[in-house]
N, C-alpha and C positions, 0 to 999 in steps of 0.2 A: 557228610562223609565222616566216618569214624577215624580218629587219629590214633596211631599205634601208641600203646602204653607199655613201657618196658619196666619190669621190676628188677632192680639191681641189688646186689648184696651190700651190706653196710660198709664193707671195705671200699667198694666203688663209690658209695655215697660220700665217704670221707674225702676221696680224691676230688669229687666235684666241689666240695666245700673249700678245698684248698687250691682250686684253679687259680693260677697267677694271671692277673689282668695284664695284657700285653698286646703286641701287634696282631696276634691271631686269636685272642680269647678275651671274654668279658663276662661279668656276672651282673645281674640286675635284680632288684626286688620286684614283686608283682605289682607294687604300687606305681611303677614307672608309667607315665602317660604314653600311650601308643605313639603320639606325635613326637615325643622326645626319643623314643626307641628308634625312630627312623633315622636319626643322626648316626647311630652306631651301625645300623643295617647298611645304610648308604656308604658309610666310611669303609666298612669291610669290603663291600662290593666294588668300590672304586680303587681299592688297594689290592691285596693278595687273598681276599677271602678270610674267613674266620668262623668262630662259633661263640654263641651266647647262651648262657643258662639264666632263664628268667624264673625267679622264685628263690633266690639266694639273698637274704637280707644282711646288712651290716649294722650291728648295734654296738653301743658303748657298754663295755663290761664294768664291773665294780672297781676294777683297777684303773679305769679311765682309758684303757686301750680298746680299739675296735675289734670286734670279732664277728664271725659269720654264723648265721643260722639258716637251716633249711625251712623255708616258709613258702611252700608251693601253693598252687591254685587248689581250692577245695574240689571243684569239678572242672571238667573240660570246658563247659560253657562259660566259666568265669574268665577264660583266656580268649574269648571270641574277639574282643576289641583288638588284641595284639595280633591275632591270626589274620584278621581282615586287613591289617596294615601290610602284612607280608604279601597278600594278594594284590594290593594296590601298587606296591613297589616292584613286584615281580609278576606282572599280569599274565605272562605266558606260562607261568607255573615252573619254569626252570630256574637255575641258579640258586636254589635254596631248598632245604629239606628240614622238616621238624618232626618232633615226637615228644611225648611226655615220658618222664622217668620218675619212678617212685621207689621207695625203699622202706622196708618194715622198720617201724620205730620213728620214722620221720613224717612230718605233717605235710600232706598235700602232694600235688604233682608239679614237678619242675618242668618248664617248657624248654627243651633243648633245640636250638636252631643252628643249622650249618649254612653258611653263606659262601657261595663260590665267587671267584673273581669274575666280574661282569664284563660283557662285551661293550655295552653302552655306559655312559655316565649316569649314575643314579643321584637323584636329588632327594633330600629329606622333605618332610611335609611342609616345612617353612619355605621351600623353594630354593634353599641353599645347597651348595655342593660341599661335601666333606670327604676327607681322605684319612685313613688310619695311619698313624705314625706312633709306634710304641703303644702305650696304653691310652693315647689321646685321639679324639676325633678333631682333626685340624680343618678349619674352613678353607676352602679354595676360593679366593676372592679375586685376585688380580687377573687381568686378561692373559698375561704371560703364563701364570700357573694353570689357568684353564686350558690354554693352548697346549701346554706340556702334557696335561692329563689326556687331552684329546689325541695327542700323538702316541702316548703310551697305550691308549685303548685301540689305536689303529683307526680312529674316526677321521683324522687328517694325517698327512704325511709330509715330512720336510722335503721329500723328493719333488713335490709340486711347487715349491717356492722358486722364485726367479733369482738369477745371479747376474751381477754386472760382468759379463764376459762377451767379447765380440762374436756375434752370430757368424760373421764371415769366416773367422778362424775355425769355428766349429764345423761349418759346412765343408771346409777344405782340408780337414784333418785326416791323418792316416787311418784312425779307427772308422771314420765316416766312409772313407773310400773303400776300405775292406768290407764294411757292412753292406754298402749299397751294391757292390759288385756281386754280392751273394744273393741279393733279393730279386724277386720277379716283380718288376714295377715299370711304370711309364712316367712317373713323376720325377721332377728334379729333386735333389736333396732338400732344398728349401721347402718345396711344396709338401714333400713327405713329412718333414719335421713339423710343419704347421698342422698337417692332417692328424698327426699323432699327439698334438697339443704339447709339443716339446718346446715351442716358442710362444711366448705371450707378449704381444706388442713387439718391442725391439729386443727383448731379453730372453735368453734360454732358461729352462728350468734346471734345478739341481740334478735331476735324473739325466737330462741331456748332456750336461757338462761331465758328469761322472762316467757316462758310457762312451761319449764321442770326442771329448777334448784330448789333445795329445798329452797335456799336463793339467789334469783337473786340480792338482794341488796349488796351482797359481791362484785360482779363484776360490778354492775351498781348503785353505791351509789348515793343518792339524786336525782334519776331519775326513781325510780321504786317502790315507796311506796305511802301510803295514810295516811293523817293526818286528824283526826276527832276532832273538837272543839265544845264545848257547851257554848254559851254565854247567860247569863240571862238578855236579853234585846231585844227590838224591834228596836233599833237604826240602822242606816245605816251601821255603823262599830262597830265591837266588840273590846273591849279593855281588857287589862290584869285584870283590876279591876272587870269586870263582867264575867270573864272566870270561869265557874263552877268547872273545874278541869283541871289538866295538859292535854295537847293534847294527844290523843291516836294515836299511830303509828301502822299501819297495814302493815305487810310485807308478804313475801312468793311468790309463783308462782301466776300468774295472776288469774287463776281459783279460787284458795283459797282466794285471796285478795277480789275478787268481793263478794263472799258469806259472808265472814267475815265482810266486810264493811257494807253490807246491814243489817246483823243481828245487828251489833253495832248501826247503825243509827236508826233502828226501835225500839230497846230497849230504847235508849235515848229519842226518840220522844214520846214514850208511857208514859214516866215519866213526860212529860211536860204538865202542866195544863194551860188552857185558860178559859176566861169567856165565858159562854153560857147563854142562856135564863133560864137554869135550875141551874145556879151557875157555879162553876169551873168544867170543864170536860177535858178529855184527848184530845189532838190534834189527829186528824185522817187524815193521809195521806195514800193513797193507796200504799201498799207494792210494787205493780207492778210498780208504777211510780218511787219509790226510786230505785228499782232493775234495771230498764231499763236505768235510767239516770246515775247511777254509772257504769253499764256495758259499756255504751256508752263512758263515760269518760276514762275508763281503756283501752278499745281496740282501741280508736281513738286518744288518746293524742299523742303529739309529744315527743317521747322518746329521741330526741337529746337535749332537753332542761333540764338542771340539776335542776329539781324542782319536788316536790311531787304533787299529787292531793290533794286538800284541800276541806274538807267537813265541812261547818260551820252550826251549828244548833242554830237558834235564837228562841225567843219566838213565832215569827209569820212566820218563813220561814226556809227553808233549802237551803243552797247554795252549789253547787258542781262546783269547779273551776279546770279545767284541763289545763296543760301547752300546749302552741301552739295555733296558730290561726286556723280557719277553713281551710281545704285543698282545693286546686284547685278552682273550680267554686262555691263551697258551701258557702252560706251566711245564716244569721239568718232568712232571708225572705223565702228562698227556701229549707231549710234543711229538711222539712217534705216530700218534693216531689222529691228531687234529691238524687242520690246515688254516693258516692265516698269513697273508703277506703284508708286512708293514710297507714295503716298497714294491707295490704291485706293478708299476711301470718298468722298474729295473728288472724284476723277475721275468716279465713278459718279453721285453726287448732283448735282454742278453741271451734268451733262449733262441733268438732268431739268428745269432751269429753262427758262422761255420764251426762245427765241433763244439757246440754249446757246452759250457761248463756245468750247467744245470739241465743236462739232457733229459733226465727223468724227473720232471718237475714234481716237487712234493715228496720225492722218495730219497732225497739226499742223505738224511741222517739214518734212515732205515738201512740204506746201502752200507753206510759206515759201520753200523752195528753188526750187520751180517758179515762184512769183511773181517772184522776183528774176531768174530766167532769162528770163521773159517780157519784162522791160524791158531785157534784155541787160546785166544787172549781174552781177557775180561772186557766187557762192554765199556764204551766211553761213559764218563760220568758228566752229567750236565748240572751245573750249579748256577742259580740266579743270585747275583750280588745286588747291592743297593743301586748301582748304576751301570751294570754290565752283566753279560752272560759268559760263563767260563765253561769250556768243554775240555775235559781232562782225558787224554788218551794214554792209558798206562801200559807199560810193557810188563804186564802181570798175567801169568798164565791162569787158565781156568782151574787147573789142578790145585789142590790145597798145598800150603807150604810144607806140611808133613810129608805128603806124597813126593813133592819135588826133592826134599832132603833125602828120603830113602832111595829114590831113583838115582840120585847123584852118588850115593854110597855103594850102589851096585858096581860102579866102575872106578871108584876112588877109595883110598884107604881112610880118608878123614875129610871133615868139613868144618869150616869156622863161620863165625857170625857174618863177616864181610862177604864171603862166598855165597851164603844162603840169601843175603840181601840182594846180591846181584842176580841170582837165579830167579828170585820171586818178584823183584821190583819193590819189595817192602823197604821203606826208607828209615824205619825206626830200629835201632839196635835192641831196645827193650822188647819190641814186638817179636823179634827173632829169638831173643832169649826165652820168651814164653813158649815158642814153638819147640825149642830144644827141651825145655822142662816137661812139656807134654809127652814128647817122645821118650824121655828118660823114665817118666812115670809109667809109660806103657811098655817099658823094657824093650824098646826098639834101638836105642842108642845109649852110649855111656861117654862120659868125659874121659879124655885121654889123661892118665895120671901124670903128674909132674908138670903140666902145662898150665901156666897162670897168666892172667892179664891178657894182653894183646896176642899172646901165643896160644891161648886156649883153643882147643879143637875137640871134635867128637868123632867117634867111630861107631860102627855097628855094635850092638850089645853082645858081649861075650859070655855073659852069665856071671860076671863078677859082682862085687859089692862096692864099687868105687863111689866117690862123692857124687851127689846128684845136683849140686848147684850149677846153674848155667852161667 
């Protein structure tokens, strides 16, 4: 099979030569042994994916410093050993792509390889497991580290671990009673729990305690609650000084947690006022978006990590941060299209409760995005952090800041930086200054003469030649 060869301009070749080796990228000389290459391939696949350029050599210059040279393969056949390794590591043909790139004036063809985050754990040809961290391929040796990687991949789940919690209390709890009354069954609660493999020996599983205990937090402290914060600021980070009140802790079984957290957040949000063209008005977030994002955080978080879910309510946004990275092959880019449940038992059984919080299984985030769009607000932003996932729900309209500014001036004589920040949800004063400058350059607005510093304001352009600094 012929491999695609792409001829790139010299300017792009220079970029390849200057690729910074890091968490998502690496360069290798053609002389690298295919077996050694598998360490990097496996490390990328076991972490977040990445790309490798094979055919970039590092040599010592006359000044003693290392520099790079483009030294590609003379023919495609010369790279056969490396390509065969790809097929061995990724036998089903997915999770990787490759092509040759060449450029006029540079020697040979560089093999460009893209590696996706893999579903399964990949081993190098020496039988060892590696994971990419920064620019290094780190061996994963200990049983605990391998178990953690398995959970990250979704191969195993903490929800199946057992907990020292009295089975009798679980069987007689309020959540169990409500749940069983809603089911069509002929079994006793204990028989049903055992049939669902929620009890192993004399101990319940993590999933059983989270779903059916009156207070799961007794058995699973610091890993099964929700904290709600209200910060009176639009800054990137909240601080103690702008915390409106002590954080609210929400506990109980997962079903109750979800509905309590949604009610709490909606109540706090409705008390928040922002600037609008008609003066101060309540923030409007669709309840469906808040509900789906909180539900998603509760049922998909990594319960092996001893931390709570954190919901932070700012003047211009709501942040929902859940412990654990995205599982298996899920990324922020494909999360709306792909499906994978880290906690398959929790997802399945909470759906059997009356008025299930995950009524449309697999559609939660899509519903949240659609709900935001229906109010003409920007879509939620999903960020993957080193040990958590952050969903940012911004009170930021789909209209451009410039459009919002001119719309406001249709019914008001003037506008200032603070007002436009409130209207748009933009947290940065400098970013809003740039909006004003663009409108001044376009002769849409002008600065009101004689107003300086915090009193500065702008009005519709009158045709004058006033100062244009924002």
